PyMOL Python script that loads the backbone (N, CA, C, O; Angstrom):
from pymol import cmd

cmd.read_pdbstr("""\
ATOM      1  N   UNK A   1     127.911-104.365  88.120  1.00  0.00           N
ATOM      2  CA  UNK A   1     127.536-104.848  89.445  1.00  0.00           C
ATOM      3  C   UNK A   1     126.381-104.023  89.973  1.00  0.00           C
ATOM      4  O   UNK A   1     126.388-102.795  89.880  1.00  0.00           O
ATOM      5  N   UNK A   2     125.413-104.683  90.512  1.00  0.00           N
ATOM      6  CA  UNK A   2     124.229-104.021  91.030  1.00  0.00           C
ATOM      7  C   UNK A   2     124.541-103.284  92.327  1.00  0.00           C
ATOM      8  O   UNK A   2     125.318-103.755  93.158  1.00  0.00           O
ATOM      9  N   UNK A   3     123.930-102.136  92.478  1.00  0.00           N
ATOM     10  CA  UNK A   3     124.125-101.388  93.717  1.00  0.00           C
ATOM     11  C   UNK A   3     122.892-101.470  94.601  1.00  0.00           C
ATOM     12  O   UNK A   3     122.701-100.642  95.493  1.00  0.00           O
ATOM     13  N   UNK A   4     122.057-102.471  94.352  1.00  0.00           N
ATOM     14  CA  UNK A   4     120.899-102.712  95.193  1.00  0.00           C
ATOM     15  C   UNK A   4     120.918-104.155  95.675  1.00  0.00           C
ATOM     16  O   UNK A   4     121.532-105.032  95.069  1.00  0.00           O
ATOM     17  N   UNK A   5     120.224-104.368  96.785  1.00  0.00           N
ATOM     18  CA  UNK A   5     120.119-105.713  97.330  1.00  0.00           C
ATOM     19  C   UNK A   5     118.698-105.917  97.847  1.00  0.00           C
ATOM     20  O   UNK A   5     118.126-105.044  98.501  1.00  0.00           O
ATOM     21  N   UNK A   6     118.152-107.068  97.546  1.00  0.00           N
ATOM     22  CA  UNK A   6     116.843-107.447  98.071  1.00  0.00           C
ATOM     23  C   UNK A   6     116.992-108.378  99.270  1.00  0.00           C
ATOM     24  O   UNK A   6     116.038-109.061  99.643  1.00  0.00           O
ATOM     25  N   UNK A   7     118.161-108.414  99.870  1.00  0.00           N
ATOM     26  CA  UNK A   7     118.373-109.251 101.056  1.00  0.00           C
ATOM     27  C   UNK A   7     117.351-108.963 102.153  1.00  0.00           C
ATOM     28  O   UNK A   7     116.869-109.898 102.792  1.00  0.00           O
ATOM     29  N   UNK A   8     117.000-107.672 102.394  1.00  0.00           N
ATOM     30  CA  UNK A   8     115.980-107.430 103.423  1.00  0.00           C
ATOM     31  C   UNK A   8     114.659-108.146 103.113  1.00  0.00           C
ATOM     32  O   UNK A   8     114.005-108.655 104.023  1.00  0.00           O
ATOM     33  N   UNK A   9     114.271-108.188 101.851  1.00  0.00           N
ATOM     34  CA  UNK A   9     113.044-108.883 101.458  1.00  0.00           C
ATOM     35  C   UNK A   9     113.165-110.366 101.763  1.00  0.00           C
ATOM     36  O   UNK A   9     112.251-110.958 102.337  1.00  0.00           O
ATOM     37  N   UNK A  10     114.280-110.971 101.387  1.00  0.00           N
ATOM     38  CA  UNK A  10     114.425-112.410 101.580  1.00  0.00           C
ATOM     39  C   UNK A  10     114.518-112.772 103.062  1.00  0.00           C
ATOM     40  O   UNK A  10     114.074-113.847 103.462  1.00  0.00           O
ATOM     41  N   UNK A  11     115.088-111.891 103.876  1.00  0.00           N
ATOM     42  CA  UNK A  11     115.093-112.108 105.331  1.00  0.00           C
ATOM     43  C   UNK A  11     113.677-112.009 105.884  1.00  0.00           C
ATOM     44  O   UNK A  11     113.286-112.777 106.762  1.00  0.00           O
ATOM     45  N   UNK A  12     112.909-111.045 105.353  1.00  0.00           N
ATOM     46  CA  UNK A  12     111.520-110.891 105.770  1.00  0.00           C
ATOM     47  C   UNK A  12     110.699-112.131 105.406  1.00  0.00           C
ATOM     48  O   UNK A  12     109.868-112.586 106.192  1.00  0.00           O
ATOM     49  N   UNK A  13     110.934-112.663 104.234  1.00  0.00           N
ATOM     50  CA  UNK A  13     110.228-113.883 103.827  1.00  0.00           C
ATOM     51  C   UNK A  13     110.543-115.042 104.769  1.00  0.00           C
ATOM     52  O   UNK A  13     109.659-115.823 105.121  1.00  0.00           O
ATOM     53  N   UNK A  14     111.799-115.147 105.170  1.00  0.00           N
ATOM     54  CA  UNK A  14     112.184-116.195 106.128  1.00  0.00           C
ATOM     55  C   UNK A  14     111.428-116.000 107.440  1.00  0.00           C
ATOM     56  O   UNK A  14     110.893-116.955 108.003  1.00  0.00           O
ATOM     57  N   UNK A  15     111.386-114.750 107.925  1.00  0.00           N
ATOM     58  CA  UNK A  15     110.677-114.461 109.176  1.00  0.00           C
ATOM     59  C   UNK A  15     109.194-114.794 109.080  1.00  0.00           C
ATOM     60  O   UNK A  15     108.580-115.202 110.066  1.00  0.00           O
ATOM     61  N   UNK A  16     108.621-114.619 107.893  1.00  0.00           N
ATOM     62  CA  UNK A  16     107.200-114.877 107.678  1.00  0.00           C
ATOM     63  C   UNK A  16     106.930-116.320 107.222  1.00  0.00           C
ATOM     64  O   UNK A  16     105.789-116.689 106.943  1.00  0.00           O
ATOM     65  N   UNK A  17     107.995-117.125 107.151  1.00  0.00           N
ATOM     66  CA  UNK A  17     107.879-118.519 106.707  1.00  0.00           C
ATOM     67  C   UNK A  17     107.185-118.593 105.342  1.00  0.00           C
ATOM     68  O   UNK A  17     106.277-119.396 105.129  1.00  0.00           O
ATOM     69  N   UNK A  18     107.637-117.739 104.435  1.00  0.00           N
ATOM     70  CA  UNK A  18     107.035-117.644 103.108  1.00  0.00           C
ATOM     71  C   UNK A  18     108.083-117.943 102.054  1.00  0.00           C
ATOM     72  O   UNK A  18     109.205-117.440 102.130  1.00  0.00           O
ATOM     73  N   UNK A  19     107.732-118.748 101.080  1.00  0.00           N
ATOM     74  CA  UNK A  19     108.635-119.062  99.975  1.00  0.00           C
ATOM     75  C   UNK A  19     108.546-117.976  98.908  1.00  0.00           C
ATOM     76  O   UNK A  19     107.558-117.246  98.826  1.00  0.00           O
ATOM     77  N   UNK A  20     109.586-117.883  98.100  1.00  0.00           N
ATOM     78  CA  UNK A  20     109.606-116.894  97.017  1.00  0.00           C
ATOM     79  C   UNK A  20     108.445-117.110  96.062  1.00  0.00           C
ATOM     80  O   UNK A  20     107.844-116.150  95.581  1.00  0.00           O
ATOM     81  N   UNK A  21     108.135-118.348  95.790  1.00  0.00           N
ATOM     82  CA  UNK A  21     107.034-118.636  94.860  1.00  0.00           C
ATOM     83  C   UNK A  21     105.689-118.208  95.443  1.00  0.00           C
ATOM     84  O   UNK A  21     104.788-117.800  94.710  1.00  0.00           O
ATOM     85  N   UNK A  22     105.562-118.305  96.756  1.00  0.00           N
ATOM     86  CA  UNK A  22     104.341-117.820  97.413  1.00  0.00           C
ATOM     87  C   UNK A  22     104.247-116.307  97.292  1.00  0.00           C
ATOM     88  O   UNK A  22     103.171-115.757  97.057  1.00  0.00           O
ATOM     89  N   UNK A  23     105.384-115.642  97.457  1.00  0.00           N
ATOM     90  CA  UNK A  23     105.421-114.187  97.298  1.00  0.00           C
ATOM     91  C   UNK A  23     104.956-113.803  95.896  1.00  0.00           C
ATOM     92  O   UNK A  23     104.128-112.906  95.736  1.00  0.00           O
ATOM     93  N   UNK A  24     105.486-114.480  94.890  1.00  0.00           N
ATOM     94  CA  UNK A  24     105.126-114.180  93.509  1.00  0.00           C
ATOM     95  C   UNK A  24     103.623-114.308  93.299  1.00  0.00           C
ATOM     96  O   UNK A  24     103.015-113.483  92.616  1.00  0.00           O
ATOM     97  N   UNK A  25     103.033-115.329  93.877  1.00  0.00           N
ATOM     98  CA  UNK A  25     101.594-115.557  93.717  1.00  0.00           C
ATOM     99  C   UNK A  25     100.786-114.474  94.421  1.00  0.00           C
ATOM    100  O   UNK A  25      99.828-113.948  93.855  1.00  0.00           O
ATOM    101  N   UNK A  26     101.167-114.138  95.650  1.00  0.00           N
ATOM    102  CA  UNK A  26     100.438-113.139  96.435  1.00  0.00           C
ATOM    103  C   UNK A  26     100.532-111.757  95.788  1.00  0.00           C
ATOM    104  O   UNK A  26      99.543-111.027  95.717  1.00  0.00           O
ATOM    105  N   UNK A  27     101.717-111.409  95.322  1.00  0.00           N
ATOM    106  CA  UNK A  27     101.951-110.084  94.746  1.00  0.00           C
ATOM    107  C   UNK A  27     101.450-110.016  93.303  1.00  0.00           C
ATOM    108  O   UNK A  27     101.067-108.950  92.820  1.00  0.00           O
ATOM    109  N   UNK A  28     101.456-111.154  92.627  1.00  0.00           N
ATOM    110  CA  UNK A  28     101.053-111.189  91.228  1.00  0.00           C
ATOM    111  C   UNK A  28     102.179-110.804  90.292  1.00  0.00           C
ATOM    112  O   UNK A  28     101.985-110.043  89.344  1.00  0.00           O
ATOM    113  N   UNK A  29     103.369-111.343  90.571  1.00  0.00           N
ATOM    114  CA  UNK A  29     104.520-111.068  89.712  1.00  0.00           C
ATOM    115  C   UNK A  29     104.921-112.343  88.981  1.00  0.00           C
ATOM    116  O   UNK A  29     104.635-113.452  89.431  1.00  0.00           O
ATOM    117  N   UNK A  30     105.575-112.167  87.870  1.00  0.00           N
ATOM    118  CA  UNK A  30     105.989-113.308  87.040  1.00  0.00           C
ATOM    119  C   UNK A  30     107.226-113.984  87.617  1.00  0.00           C
ATOM    120  O   UNK A  30     107.902-113.441  88.491  1.00  0.00           O
ATOM    121  N   UNK A  31     107.504-115.172  87.111  1.00  0.00           N
ATOM    122  CA  UNK A  31     108.724-115.870  87.523  1.00  0.00           C
ATOM    123  C   UNK A  31     109.957-115.106  87.031  1.00  0.00           C
ATOM    124  O   UNK A  31     111.014-115.166  87.659  1.00  0.00           O
ATOM    125  N   UNK A  32     109.823-114.393  85.915  1.00  0.00           N
ATOM    126  CA  UNK A  32     110.949-113.582  85.420  1.00  0.00           C
ATOM    127  C   UNK A  32     111.270-112.447  86.389  1.00  0.00           C
ATOM    128  O   UNK A  32     112.439-112.146  86.632  1.00  0.00           O
ATOM    129  N   UNK A  33     110.243-111.826  86.935  1.00  0.00           N
ATOM    130  CA  UNK A  33     110.459-110.752  87.922  1.00  0.00           C
ATOM    131  C   UNK A  33     111.041-111.329  89.199  1.00  0.00           C
ATOM    132  O   UNK A  33     111.917-110.723  89.815  1.00  0.00           O
ATOM    133  N   UNK A  34     110.566-112.477  89.592  1.00  0.00           N
ATOM    134  CA  UNK A  34     111.105-113.137  90.778  1.00  0.00           C
ATOM    135  C   UNK A  34     112.585-113.450  90.580  1.00  0.00           C
ATOM    136  O   UNK A  34     113.381-113.305  91.507  1.00  0.00           O
ATOM    137  N   UNK A  35     112.951-113.873  89.386  1.00  0.00           N
ATOM    138  CA  UNK A  35     114.358-114.138  89.078  1.00  0.00           C
ATOM    139  C   UNK A  35     115.185-112.862  89.159  1.00  0.00           C
ATOM    140  O   UNK A  35     116.315-112.887  89.648  1.00  0.00           O
ATOM    141  N   UNK A  36     114.636-111.749  88.687  1.00  0.00           N
ATOM    142  CA  UNK A  36     115.345-110.465  88.786  1.00  0.00           C
ATOM    143  C   UNK A  36     115.604-110.106  90.246  1.00  0.00           C
ATOM    144  O   UNK A  36     116.693-109.654  90.600  1.00  0.00           O
ATOM    145  N   UNK A  37     114.604-110.308  91.080  1.00  0.00           N
ATOM    146  CA  UNK A  37     114.783-110.031  92.511  1.00  0.00           C
ATOM    147  C   UNK A  37     115.890-110.917  93.086  1.00  0.00           C
ATOM    148  O   UNK A  37     116.725-110.455  93.863  1.00  0.00           O
ATOM    149  N   UNK A  38     115.887-112.171  92.701  1.00  0.00           N
ATOM    150  CA  UNK A  38     116.895-113.108  93.205  1.00  0.00           C
ATOM    151  C   UNK A  38     118.308-112.735  92.765  1.00  0.00           C
ATOM    152  O   UNK A  38     119.278-113.032  93.462  1.00  0.00           O
ATOM    153  N   UNK A  39     118.423-112.080  91.601  1.00  0.00           N
ATOM    154  CA  UNK A  39     119.733-111.651  91.087  1.00  0.00           C
ATOM    155  C   UNK A  39     120.057-110.198  91.429  1.00  0.00           C
ATOM    156  O   UNK A  39     121.016-109.633  90.905  1.00  0.00           O
ATOM    157  N   UNK A  40     119.255-109.595  92.310  1.00  0.00           N
ATOM    158  CA  UNK A  40     119.451-108.191  92.708  1.00  0.00           C
ATOM    159  C   UNK A  40     119.457-107.252  91.509  1.00  0.00           C
ATOM    160  O   UNK A  40     120.249-106.313  91.444  1.00  0.00           O
ATOM    161  N   UNK A  41     118.568-107.518  90.567  1.00  0.00           N
ATOM    162  CA  UNK A  41     118.419-106.654  89.407  1.00  0.00           C
ATOM    163  C   UNK A  41     117.262-105.692  89.633  1.00  0.00           C
ATOM    164  O   UNK A  41     116.397-105.932  90.475  1.00  0.00           O
ATOM    165  N   UNK A  42     117.253-104.616  88.885  1.00  0.00           N
ATOM    166  CA  UNK A  42     116.211-103.606  89.026  1.00  0.00           C
ATOM    167  C   UNK A  42     114.849-104.137  88.615  1.00  0.00           C
ATOM    168  O   UNK A  42     114.709-104.851  87.622  1.00  0.00           O
ATOM    169  N   UNK A  43     113.853-103.770  89.403  1.00  0.00           N
ATOM    170  CA  UNK A  43     112.451-104.011  89.058  1.00  0.00           C
ATOM    171  C   UNK A  43     111.724-102.678  89.211  1.00  0.00           C
ATOM    172  O   UNK A  43     112.260-101.744  89.807  1.00  0.00           O
ATOM    173  N   UNK A  44     110.534-102.587  88.689  1.00  0.00           N
ATOM    174  CA  UNK A  44     109.816-101.311  88.726  1.00  0.00           C
ATOM    175  C   UNK A  44     109.403-100.938  90.150  1.00  0.00           C
ATOM    176  O   UNK A  44     109.247-101.791  91.024  1.00  0.00           O
ATOM    177  N   UNK A  45     109.235 -99.656  90.341  1.00  0.00           N
ATOM    178  CA  UNK A  45     108.771 -99.163  91.640  1.00  0.00           C
ATOM    179  C   UNK A  45     107.386 -99.707  91.943  1.00  0.00           C
ATOM    180  O   UNK A  45     107.071 -99.994  93.098  1.00  0.00           O
ATOM    181  N   UNK A  46     106.561 -99.851  90.924  1.00  0.00           N
ATOM    182  CA  UNK A  46     105.225-100.411  91.099  1.00  0.00           C
ATOM    183  C   UNK A  46     105.288-101.796  91.746  1.00  0.00           C
ATOM    184  O   UNK A  46     104.498-102.105  92.637  1.00  0.00           O
ATOM    185  N   UNK A  47     106.213-102.613  91.302  1.00  0.00           N
ATOM    186  CA  UNK A  47     106.362-103.958  91.878  1.00  0.00           C
ATOM    187  C   UNK A  47     106.804-103.869  93.330  1.00  0.00           C
ATOM    188  O   UNK A  47     106.302-104.606  94.178  1.00  0.00           O
ATOM    189  N   UNK A  48     107.737-102.975  93.622  1.00  0.00           N
ATOM    190  CA  UNK A  48     108.195-102.819  95.005  1.00  0.00           C
ATOM    191  C   UNK A  48     107.052-102.357  95.906  1.00  0.00           C
ATOM    192  O   UNK A  48     106.926-102.819  97.040  1.00  0.00           O
ATOM    193  N   UNK A  49     106.229-101.453  95.404  1.00  0.00           N
ATOM    194  CA  UNK A  49     105.077-100.973  96.175  1.00  0.00           C
ATOM    195  C   UNK A  49     104.085-102.115  96.407  1.00  0.00           C
ATOM    196  O   UNK A  49     103.558-102.263  97.509  1.00  0.00           O
ATOM    197  N   UNK A  50     103.832-102.912  95.386  1.00  0.00           N
ATOM    198  CA  UNK A  50     102.920-104.054  95.528  1.00  0.00           C
ATOM    199  C   UNK A  50     103.447-105.065  96.544  1.00  0.00           C
ATOM    200  O   UNK A  50     102.673-105.649  97.302  1.00  0.00           O
ATOM    201  N   UNK A  51     104.756-105.271  96.559  1.00  0.00           N
ATOM    202  CA  UNK A  51     105.357-106.165  97.561  1.00  0.00           C
ATOM    203  C   UNK A  51     105.130-105.598  98.960  1.00  0.00           C
ATOM    204  O   UNK A  51     104.726-106.317  99.873  1.00  0.00           O
ATOM    205  N   UNK A  52     105.392-104.308  99.115  1.00  0.00           N
ATOM    206  CA  UNK A  52     105.197-103.668 100.427  1.00  0.00           C
ATOM    207  C   UNK A  52     103.751-103.772 100.893  1.00  0.00           C
ATOM    208  O   UNK A  52     103.488-104.074 102.057  1.00  0.00           O
ATOM    209  N   UNK A  53     102.821-103.522  99.986  1.00  0.00           N
ATOM    210  CA  UNK A  53     101.405-103.595 100.346  1.00  0.00           C
ATOM    211  C   UNK A  53     101.000-105.021 100.690  1.00  0.00           C
ATOM    212  O   UNK A  53     100.248-105.241 101.640  1.00  0.00           O
ATOM    213  N   UNK A  54     101.485-105.980  99.933  1.00  0.00           N
ATOM    214  CA  UNK A  54     101.132-107.382 100.177  1.00  0.00           C
ATOM    215  C   UNK A  54     101.698-107.906 101.488  1.00  0.00           C
ATOM    216  O   UNK A  54     101.052-108.695 102.178  1.00  0.00           O
ATOM    217  N   UNK A  55     102.899-107.469 101.829  1.00  0.00           N
ATOM    218  CA  UNK A  55     103.560-107.941 103.056  1.00  0.00           C
ATOM    219  C   UNK A  55     103.350-107.002 104.235  1.00  0.00           C
ATOM    220  O   UNK A  55     103.819-107.272 105.340  1.00  0.00           O
ATOM    221  N   UNK A  56     102.639-105.890 103.998  1.00  0.00           N
ATOM    222  CA  UNK A  56     102.389-104.878 105.035  1.00  0.00           C
ATOM    223  C   UNK A  56     103.705-104.438 105.678  1.00  0.00           C
ATOM    224  O   UNK A  56     103.899-104.524 106.891  1.00  0.00           O
ATOM    225  N   UNK A  57     104.604-103.959 104.803  1.00  0.00           N
ATOM    226  CA  UNK A  57     105.917-103.536 105.283  1.00  0.00           C
ATOM    227  C   UNK A  57     106.337-102.239 104.585  1.00  0.00           C
ATOM    228  O   UNK A  57     105.623-101.732 103.720  1.00  0.00           O
ATOM    229  N   UNK A  58     107.473-101.721 104.959  1.00  0.00           N
ATOM    230  CA  UNK A  58     108.017-100.504 104.371  1.00  0.00           C
ATOM    231  C   UNK A  58     109.022-100.852 103.280  1.00  0.00           C
ATOM    232  O   UNK A  58     109.522-101.976 103.216  1.00  0.00           O
ATOM    233  N   UNK A  59     109.310 -99.883 102.428  1.00  0.00           N
ATOM    234  CA  UNK A  59     110.234-100.102 101.305  1.00  0.00           C
ATOM    235  C   UNK A  59     111.612-100.549 101.791  1.00  0.00           C
ATOM    236  O   UNK A  59     112.267-101.368 101.146  1.00  0.00           O
ATOM    237  N   UNK A  60     112.045-100.013 102.922  1.00  0.00           N
ATOM    238  CA  UNK A  60     113.368-100.398 103.428  1.00  0.00           C
ATOM    239  C   UNK A  60     113.381-101.814 103.997  1.00  0.00           C
ATOM    240  O   UNK A  60     114.448-102.352 104.293  1.00  0.00           O
ATOM    241  N   UNK A  61     112.201-102.424 104.153  1.00  0.00           N
ATOM    242  CA  UNK A  61     112.118-103.833 104.532  1.00  0.00           C
ATOM    243  C   UNK A  61     112.273-104.751 103.317  1.00  0.00           C
ATOM    244  O   UNK A  61     112.347-105.972 103.455  1.00  0.00           O
ATOM    245  N   UNK A  62     112.322-104.144 102.124  1.00  0.00           N
ATOM    246  CA  UNK A  62     112.365-104.892 100.875  1.00  0.00           C
ATOM    247  C   UNK A  62     113.690-104.726 100.144  1.00  0.00           C
ATOM    248  O   UNK A  62     114.227-105.691  99.600  1.00  0.00           O
ATOM    249  N   UNK A  63     114.209-103.521 100.130  1.00  0.00           N
ATOM    250  CA  UNK A  63     115.392-103.215  99.306  1.00  0.00           C
ATOM    251  C   UNK A  63     116.353-102.331 100.083  1.00  0.00           C
ATOM    252  O   UNK A  63     115.944-101.517 100.912  1.00  0.00           O
ATOM    253  N   UNK A  64     117.631-102.505  99.802  1.00  0.00           N
ATOM    254  CA  UNK A  64     118.633-101.590 100.345  1.00  0.00           C
ATOM    255  C   UNK A  64     119.563-101.161  99.215  1.00  0.00           C
ATOM    256  O   UNK A  64     119.872-101.928  98.304  1.00  0.00           O
ATOM    257  N   UNK A  65     119.990 -99.921  99.309  1.00  0.00           N
ATOM    258  CA  UNK A  65     120.950 -99.394  98.345  1.00  0.00           C
ATOM    259  C   UNK A  65     122.324 -99.552  98.969  1.00  0.00           C
ATOM    260  O   UNK A  65     122.576 -99.068 100.073  1.00  0.00           O
ATOM    261  N   UNK A  66     123.202-100.226  98.263  1.00  0.00           N
ATOM    262  CA  UNK A  66     124.538-100.493  98.772  1.00  0.00           C
ATOM    263  C   UNK A  66     125.465 -99.317  98.488  1.00  0.00           C
ATOM    264  O   UNK A  66     125.356 -98.680  97.440  1.00  0.00           O
ATOM    265  N   UNK A  67     126.364 -99.030  99.404  1.00  0.00           N
ATOM    266  CA  UNK A  67     127.353 -97.980  99.130  1.00  0.00           C
ATOM    267  C   UNK A  67     128.177 -98.342  97.911  1.00  0.00           C
ATOM    268  O   UNK A  67     128.430 -99.520  97.656  1.00  0.00           O
ATOM    269  N   UNK A  68     128.585 -97.362  97.175  1.00  0.00           N
ATOM    270  CA  UNK A  68     129.348 -97.597  95.944  1.00  0.00           C
ATOM    271  C   UNK A  68     130.591 -98.438  96.219  1.00  0.00           C
ATOM    272  O   UNK A  68     130.927 -99.319  95.428  1.00  0.00           O
ATOM    273  N   UNK A  69     131.263 -98.180  97.313  1.00  0.00           N
ATOM    274  CA  UNK A  69     132.477 -98.926  97.655  1.00  0.00           C
ATOM    275  C   UNK A  69     132.179-100.412  97.804  1.00  0.00           C
ATOM    276  O   UNK A  69     132.989-101.245  97.395  1.00  0.00           O
ATOM    277  N   UNK A  70     131.034-100.759  98.378  1.00  0.00           N
ATOM    278  CA  UNK A  70     130.655-102.153  98.520  1.00  0.00           C
ATOM    279  C   UNK A  70     130.495-102.795  97.147  1.00  0.00           C
ATOM    280  O   UNK A  70     130.924-103.929  96.932  1.00  0.00           O
ATOM    281  N   UNK A  71     129.876-102.068  96.220  1.00  0.00           N
ATOM    282  CA  UNK A  71     129.694-102.585  94.858  1.00  0.00           C
ATOM    283  C   UNK A  71     131.044-102.793  94.179  1.00  0.00           C
ATOM    284  O   UNK A  71     131.269-103.819  93.539  1.00  0.00           O
ATOM    285  N   UNK A  72     131.942-101.816  94.320  1.00  0.00           N
ATOM    286  CA  UNK A  72     133.258-101.923  93.702  1.00  0.00           C
ATOM    287  C   UNK A  72     134.041-103.092  94.301  1.00  0.00           C
ATOM    288  O   UNK A  72     134.718-103.823  93.578  1.00  0.00           O
ATOM    289  N   UNK A  73     133.951-103.266  95.616  1.00  0.00           N
ATOM    290  CA  UNK A  73     134.635-104.369  96.279  1.00  0.00           C
ATOM    291  C   UNK A  73     134.090-105.702  95.790  1.00  0.00           C
ATOM    292  O   UNK A  73     134.857-106.629  95.533  1.00  0.00           O
ATOM    293  N   UNK A  74     132.760-105.806  95.659  1.00  0.00           N
ATOM    294  CA  UNK A  74     132.152-107.048  95.170  1.00  0.00           C
ATOM    295  C   UNK A  74     132.616-107.331  93.746  1.00  0.00           C
ATOM    296  O   UNK A  74     132.923-108.475  93.413  1.00  0.00           O
ATOM    297  N   UNK A  75     132.669-106.307  92.907  1.00  0.00           N
ATOM    298  CA  UNK A  75     133.117-106.497  91.516  1.00  0.00           C
ATOM    299  C   UNK A  75     134.563-106.975  91.491  1.00  0.00           C
ATOM    300  O   UNK A  75     134.914-107.856  90.707  1.00  0.00           O
ATOM    301  N   UNK A  76     135.401-106.396  92.345  1.00  0.00           N
ATOM    302  CA  UNK A  76     136.798-106.831  92.409  1.00  0.00           C
ATOM    303  C   UNK A  76     136.907-108.275  92.875  1.00  0.00           C
ATOM    304  O   UNK A  76     137.724-109.036  92.357  1.00  0.00           O
ATOM    305  N   UNK A  77     136.077-108.659  93.863  1.00  0.00           N
ATOM    306  CA  UNK A  77     136.068-110.038  94.334  1.00  0.00           C
ATOM    307  C   UNK A  77     135.645-110.978  93.220  1.00  0.00           C
ATOM    308  O   UNK A  77     136.231-112.046  93.042  1.00  0.00           O
ATOM    309  N   UNK A  78     134.621-110.578  92.467  1.00  0.00           N
ATOM    310  CA  UNK A  78     134.154-111.400  91.355  1.00  0.00           C
ATOM    311  C   UNK A  78     135.243-111.546  90.299  1.00  0.00           C
ATOM    312  O   UNK A  78     135.430-112.630  89.746  1.00  0.00           O
ATOM    313  N   UNK A  79     135.961-110.465  90.017  1.00  0.00           N
ATOM    314  CA  UNK A  79     137.028-110.527  89.018  1.00  0.00           C
ATOM    315  C   UNK A  79     138.134-111.470  89.465  1.00  0.00           C
ATOM    316  O   UNK A  79     138.671-112.232  88.661  1.00  0.00           O
ATOM    317  N   UNK A  80     138.474-111.417  90.754  1.00  0.00           N
ATOM    318  CA  UNK A  80     139.559-112.261  91.247  1.00  0.00           C
ATOM    319  C   UNK A  80     139.172-113.740  91.227  1.00  0.00           C
ATOM    320  O   UNK A  80     140.035-114.609  91.102  1.00  0.00           O
ATOM    321  N   UNK A  81     137.866-114.026  91.349  1.00  0.00           N
ATOM    322  CA  UNK A  81     137.385-115.407  91.285  1.00  0.00           C
ATOM    323  C   UNK A  81     137.048-115.812  89.860  1.00  0.00           C
ATOM    324  O   UNK A  81     136.751-116.977  89.594  1.00  0.00           O
ATOM    325  N   UNK A  82     137.093-114.855  88.945  1.00  0.00           N
ATOM    326  CA  UNK A  82     136.762-115.142  87.559  1.00  0.00           C
ATOM    327  C   UNK A  82     135.280-115.329  87.322  1.00  0.00           C
ATOM    328  O   UNK A  82     134.880-116.007  86.376  1.00  0.00           O
ATOM    329  N   UNK A  83     134.443-114.720  88.193  1.00  0.00           N
ATOM    330  CA  UNK A  83     133.005-114.898  88.074  1.00  0.00           C
ATOM    331  C   UNK A  83     132.276-113.637  87.656  1.00  0.00           C
ATOM    332  O   UNK A  83     131.048-113.585  87.724  1.00  0.00           O
ATOM    333  N   UNK A  84     133.000-112.628  87.228  1.00  0.00           N
ATOM    334  CA  UNK A  84     132.351-111.385  86.813  1.00  0.00           C
ATOM    335  C   UNK A  84     131.559-111.632  85.550  1.00  0.00           C
ATOM    336  O   UNK A  84     132.075-112.191  84.582  1.00  0.00           O
ATOM    337  N   UNK A  85     130.334-111.226  85.558  1.00  0.00           N
ATOM    338  CA  UNK A  85     129.421-111.440  84.439  1.00  0.00           C
ATOM    339  C   UNK A  85     129.435-110.218  83.535  1.00  0.00           C
ATOM    340  O   UNK A  85     129.266-109.095  84.011  1.00  0.00           O
ATOM    341  N   UNK A  86     129.631-110.418  82.261  1.00  0.00           N
ATOM    342  CA  UNK A  86     129.567-109.339  81.288  1.00  0.00           C
ATOM    343  C   UNK A  86     128.359-109.566  80.393  1.00  0.00           C
ATOM    344  O   UNK A  86     128.235-110.603  79.741  1.00  0.00           O
ATOM    345  N   UNK A  87     127.480-108.588  80.376  1.00  0.00           N
ATOM    346  CA  UNK A  87     126.293-108.700  79.502  1.00  0.00           C
ATOM    347  C   UNK A  87     126.709-108.523  78.057  1.00  0.00           C
ATOM    348  O   UNK A  87     127.562-107.697  77.732  1.00  0.00           O
ATOM    349  N   UNK A  88     126.095-109.309  77.201  1.00  0.00           N
ATOM    350  CA  UNK A  88     126.353-109.163  75.772  1.00  0.00           C
ATOM    351  C   UNK A  88     125.544-107.984  75.262  1.00  0.00           C
ATOM    352  O   UNK A  88     124.374-107.828  75.612  1.00  0.00           O
ATOM    353  N   UNK A  89     126.158-107.165  74.445  1.00  0.00           N
ATOM    354  CA  UNK A  89     125.450-105.983  73.999  1.00  0.00           C
ATOM    355  C   UNK A  89     125.324-105.865  72.529  1.00  0.00           C
ATOM    356  O   UNK A  89     124.741-104.900  72.035  1.00  0.00           O
TER     357      UNK A  89
END
""", "prot")
cmd.dss("prot")
cmd.show_as("cartoon", "prot")
cmd.util.cbc("prot")
cmd.orient("prot")
């Protein structure tokens, strides 16, 4: 379970009336990176900085680090619903 959330970024996009695909074009990121953001997966710091520069915002307007307990609770909720994702290794 990811301990990061890009919810602040997506709220900012709503406030700016900007679609995710527009963000990708302005920042110059791939659709794969955009998908990672949508799934709250890690992306490079360089990408986060480029997002901040493009949107003229601070890093905390883009990403938040979730408390460990929140992550554990989400994982437990996913397990109870049978939606926990296991990566193949």
